[in-house]
C-alpha positions in Angstrom: 0.3 -0.2 -0.2 1.4 3.4 -1.2 1.0 6.9 -1.0 0.4 8.6 -5.0 -0.4 12.2 -3.7 -1.1 14.8 -0.9 -3.2 18.2 -0.4 -4.5 20.1 2.1 -6.1 24.0 2.6 -4.2 26.3 5.0 -6.4 25.9 7.9 -8.4 29.2 8.7 -11.9 31.0 9.3 -11.9 31.6 5.8 -15.8 31.2 5.1 -15.8 28.8 2.1 -18.3 25.6 1.8 -17.3 22.1 3.3 -17.2 20.7 -0.4 -14.8 23.6 -1.5 -12.2 23.0 1.0 -12.8 19.0 -0.1 -12.4 19.9 -3.4 -9.4 22.3 -2.7 -7.6 19.8 -1.3 -8.1 17.1 -4.0 -7.1 19.2 -6.7 -3.9 19.3 -5.0 -3.7 16.1 -4.4 -4.2 14.8 -7.9 -1.8 17.2 -9.1 1.0 16.0 -6.6 0.4 12.5 -7.8 0.3 13.4 -11.1 -3.2 12.0 -11.8 -6.6 13.1 -12.8 -10.2 12.3 -11.4 -10.6 9.9 -13.6 -8.0 8.0 -12.5 -9.7 7.2 -9.4 -11.8 4.0 -8.6 -12.8 4.9 -5.2 -13.3 7.6 -3.0 -13.8 7.9 0.5 -15.4 11.1 2.5 -15.7 11.8 5.7 -16.8 15.3 7.8 -19.4 16.1 10.2 -20.3 20.3 9.6 -22.1 19.3 6.3 -25.2 19.2 8.1 -24.8 21.8 10.5 -25.9 25.4 10.1 -26.4 26.7 6.6 -25.1 23.7 4.6 -27.4 21.5 5.5 -26.3 18.3 3.4 -26.4 14.7 4.3 -26.6 12.8 0.7 -23.0 13.9 0.8 -21.5 10.4 -1.5 -24.1 11.8 -4.2 -23.2 15.6 -4.1 -19.2 14.4 -4.4 -20.1 12.3 -7.5 -22.1 15.5 -8.9 -18.6 17.6 -8.0 -15.9 15.0 -9.1 -17.9 14.5 -12.4 -17.9 10.6 -11.3 -19.4 7.6 -10.7 -17.1 5.4 -8.6 -18.1 4.2 -5.7 -18.2 6.8 -2.7 -18.2 5.6 1.0 -18.7 8.0 4.2 -16.7 7.4 7.5 -18.0 9.7 10.3 -15.9 9.3 13.4 -16.2 13.2 14.6 -12.0 14.3 15.5 -10.9 10.9 14.4 -12.7 10.6 10.8 -9.7 11.1 8.6 -7.6 8.2 10.2 -10.8 6.0 10.0 -11.4 6.9 6.3 -7.7 6.5 5.6 -7.7 3.1 7.6 -11.1 2.3 5.4 -9.3 3.2 2.3 -6.3 1.2 2.6 -8.9 -2.2 2.9 -10.7 -0.8 -0.2 -7.3 -1.3 -2.0 -8.2 -5.2 -1.9 -10.7 -4.6 -4.8 -9.5 -0.9 -6.2 -6.1 0.7 -7.5 -6.5 4.0 -6.5 -8.4 5.5 -4.2 -8.8 9.0 -2.8 -9.3 9.8 0.7 -10.9 13.3 1.4 -12.5 15.5 3.8 -14.0 19.3 4.5 -15.1 20.9 7.3 -17.0 24.4 7.4 -16.6 24.3 11.5 -16.4 27.6 12.3 -19.6 29.2 10.6 -22.0 29.4 13.7 -22.3 31.0 16.8 -20.1 29.3 19.6 -23.3 27.4 21.3 -23.8 25.8 18.3 -20.6 24.7 17.3 -20.0 23.5 20.8 -23.4 21.8 20.8 -22.7 19.8 17.6 -19.2 18.7 18.9 -20.6 17.8 22.0 -23.1 15.0 20.0 -19.7 13.2 19.9 -20.1 12.6 24.0 -22.3 9.6 25.5 -25.7 10.6 25.1 -27.2 10.5 28.4 -24.9 11.3 31.5 -22.3 12.9 30.0 -24.0 15.4 27.6 -26.9 16.0 30.0 -24.3 17.1 32.5 -22.4 19.4 30.3 -19.2 17.4 29.8 -17.8 19.3 27.4 -14.3 17.7 26.0 -12.4 20.4 27.8 -14.1 19.2 30.8 -13.7 15.8 30.3 -9.6 15.8 29.4 -9.6 17.9 32.4 -10.5 15.1 35.0 -8.4 13.1 33.1 -5.3 15.4 33.6 -6.3 15.7 37.4 -6.3 12.4 37.9 -2.8 11.8 35.5 -1.4 14.7 37.8 -2.1 12.8 41.0 -1.3 9.8 40.2 2.2 10.7 38.5 3.2 14.0 39.5 3.5 15.6 36.4 2.6 19.2 36.5 1.0 22.3 34.7 4.6 23.4 33.5 4.6 20.1 31.4 1.8 21.0 29.3 3.3 24.3 28.7 6.3 22.8 26.9 4.3 21.8 24.9 1.7 24.0 23.9 5.1 26.5 23.5 7.1 23.6 21.6 3.2 23.2 18.8 3.1 26.8 18.7 6.8 27.4 17.7 6.6 24.6 15.1 3.0 26.1 13.6 4.9 29.5 13.1 7.1 27.5 10.3 3.9 26.1 8.9 2.4 28.2 6.1 -0.9 26.0 5.9 -1.0 26.3 9.8 -3.4 29.2 11.3 -0.7 30.4 13.7 2.0 30.5 10.7 4.3 33.8 11.9 2.9 33.9 14.8 5.1 32.6 17.8 3.4 32.5 21.3 6.0 33.1 24.2 6.1 30.2 26.9 5.1 33.1 29.7 2.1 33.9 28.0 1.3 30.1 27.3 1.3 29.7 31.2 -0.8 33.0 31.7 -3.3 32.1 29.3 -6.5 32.1 31.2 -8.2 28.9 32.5 -11.0 27.3 30.1 -11.8 24.1 32.2 -9.6 23.7 35.7 -6.8 22.9 35.4 -6.6 23.1 31.8 -5.9 27.1 30.0 -6.7 28.3 26.6 -3.5 27.9 25.1 -3.5 23.8 26.2 -6.9 23.7 23.7 -6.4 23.0 20.4 -8.3 25.7 18.2 -11.4 24.8 15.9 -10.7 26.1 12.2 -12.2 25.1 8.9 -10.0 23.5 6.1 -9.7 20.1 3.8 -7.5 17.1 3.4 -6.8 14.6 0.7 -4.8 11.4 0.4 -4.7 9.3 -2.6 -3.4 5.4 -1.7 -2.7 2.8 -4.1 -0.7 -0.1 -4.9 0.9 1.0 -7.7 4.3 1.4 -5.7 6.2 5.0 -5.1 8.2 6.6 -2.6 6.2 6.2 0.3 4.7 3.2 1.7 2.2 2.7 4.2 4.0 -0.4 6.6 1.6 -0.1 9.4 -2.1 0.6 9.9 -3.9 0.1 13.4 -7.4 1.2 14.7 -9.0 0.5 18.1 -12.3 1.5 19.6 -13.3 2.1 23.1 -16.3 2.6 25.0 -17.8 5.9 24.3 -18.3 6.7 28.5 -14.7 8.0 29.3 -15.2 7.6 33.0 -16.6 3.9 32.7 -13.2 2.8 31.4 -10.8 1.2 33.6 -8.0 3.2 33.6 -8.5 7.4 33.8 -5.0 8.2 32.6 -4.6 6.6 29.4 -6.8 5.9 26.3 -6.6 2.0 25.6 -7.4 2.5 22.4 -4.3 4.1 21.7 -2.3 1.4 22.8 -4.1 -1.3 20.9 -4.2 0.5 17.6 -0.6 1.0 17.9 0.6 -2.4 19.1 -1.1 -3.3 15.7 0.4 -0.7 13.6 4.4 -1.8 15.2 3.4 -4.9 14.4 2.6 -5.0 11.3 5.6 -2.3 10.5 7.8 -5.2 12.3 9.4 -1.9 14.2 9.7 -0.4 17.5 8.7 3.1 18.9 12.7 3.8 19.0 12.5 3.1 15.2 10.3 6.6 14.6 12.0 9.6 13.0 8.8 11.6 13.2 5.3 12.0 14.6 1.7 13.5 14.3 0.4 13.0 17.5 -3.3 14.1 18.2 -3.2 16.8 20.8 -6.5 18.0 20.8 -5.4 19.1 24.1 -2.1 19.2 25.9 -2.5 16.8 27.8 -3.6 14.2 25.3 -0.5 14.6 23.7 1.5 14.0 27.4 -1.0 11.0 27.7 -0.1 9.5 24.2 3.8 9.5 24.6 3.3 7.1 26.9 0.1 5.4 24.9 2.3 4.9 21.9 5.4 3.4 23.5 7.6 6.7 23.3 8.0 6.9 26.9 7.1 4.5 29.9 4.0 5.0 31.9 4.1 8.0 34.1 7.3 9.5 32.2 5.6 11.5 29.2 6.5 14.6 31.6 10.5 13.5 31.0 10.4 13.3 27.7 8.9 17.2 26.7 11.1 18.4 29.5 14.1 16.2 27.5 13.4 18.5 24.4 13.8 15.4 22.4 10.8 15.8 20.8 11.3 19.1 19.5 12.1 20.1 16.0 15.2 20.2 16.4 15.3 17.1 19.1 15.7 13.3 18.2 12.2 12.5 17.5 10.2 15.5 16.3 6.7 15.3 17.8 4.1 17.8 15.9 6.7 19.5 13.1 3.2 20.8 11.6 2.1 22.8 15.0 -0.4 19.9 16.0 -4.0 20.5 16.4 -3.0 23.1 18.9 -1.2 25.3 16.4 -1.9 24.6 12.9 -5.8 23.7 13.8 -8.4 21.1 14.3 -11.3 21.4 11.7 -12.3 17.8 12.9 -12.7 15.7 10.7 -9.8 16.6 8.3 -7.5 16.3 11.2 -6.2 12.8 10.0 -5.7 12.9 6.3 -3.6 16.4 7.4 -1.2 14.6 9.9 -0.7 12.0 6.8 0.0 15.3 5.0 2.9 16.4 7.3 4.3 13.2 7.6 4.4 12.7 4.1 6.1 15.5 2.8 8.6 15.1 6.0 9.8 12.4 4.5 9.9 13.5 0.9 12.3 16.1 2.5 9.5 19.2 1.8 8.8 21.1 5.0 11.4 23.8 4.3 12.3 25.6 8.0 10.4 23.3 9.9 12.0 19.9 8.0 13.2 17.1 10.5 16.5 15.8 9.5 16.7 11.9 7.9 13.1 11.5 8.6 12.9 7.7 6.9 9.8 6.5 9.4 7.1 8.4 10.2 3.9 8.1 12.7 0.1 9.5 12.6 -2.2 9.0 15.9 -5.5 10.1 14.7 -7.9 10.0 18.2 -11.9 10.5 17.8 -13.8 11.5 21.5 -12.3 11.0 24.5 -10.3 8.2 23.1 -12.9 6.5 21.8 -12.3 5.6 18.5 -7.9 5.7 17.3 -6.1 5.1 14.3 -2.7 5.0 14.6 -0.3 4.7 10.9 3.1 4.3 10.3 4.7 5.7 6.9 8.4 4.3 5.4 10.4 6.5 2.7 10.8 4.0 -0.3 14.6 5.1 -1.8 
């Protein structure tokens, strides 16, 4: 399984329709692959904003048929924040029957009043308990982080280092929301609390945008060598361990076994940092740090852009922006370009093996993919 082309829009607040973001990203991916749409055998789409606000379009597979003037099979795979990774996993499995599959996402998330957008995102939480009690995702993740700090002794200063790292990287990424907008560490620490102890600068930024990837049986310079997908129960506080995401552990185990690699073999990674706390927990769940030692990894500088294994060189969800379903594909866009040595000022040196990690909800669905640059 190989990557032929990747595309991504700038992540921002521009008021385009969801399908315009998806179309723009697809055109870039086709150009990158030196293909046209008639060479695509099937399409997998993911998105959630198209049914909200003024968009009101649920029959998206037919809409995309019209948009791209094609009659190939089109599948929609909604999985909220993890939709991009789930769509990519689905496309890889479709290669058993098709030669070239386009995976795409487009979101116009920021087109409503905040209350409407928040309520729509909250629909990804458990309906009876979490939604009725107002357990927004910042609150859920704040409670998880409280438990982690109590158990392992990590601090808010550790999360500040993660936010500072990701903003510094995004300042070098032309497609990131915070491009050329670096933020000082003290401003991160002084940002207002959103849900104690998480602050504004611990939370990812909702944006509009799109991303696309073309996968193929035909050999190219980028090979997909590991693909893991796992799920967990929707009620966060009903799980056996509040301080880690079991689905991440399971998905990464599958991916590493398929790739015949260990976490030490990864040169660069894009981790799902919807909250800075989630990035730190994921260091451990993915095997980059021992349980309870995630804080030591960020303190060491090893995962900074000039470190041994940079994490989130794109700026991550935190500073590149988080357009929900497009995020997982945007992570792949970054890793593919890192492996192709196309990332300019944020280029990771000697990157040959890359990993992406995409979460839906508060650890309810997770995909992990591993990519290799073929010489």
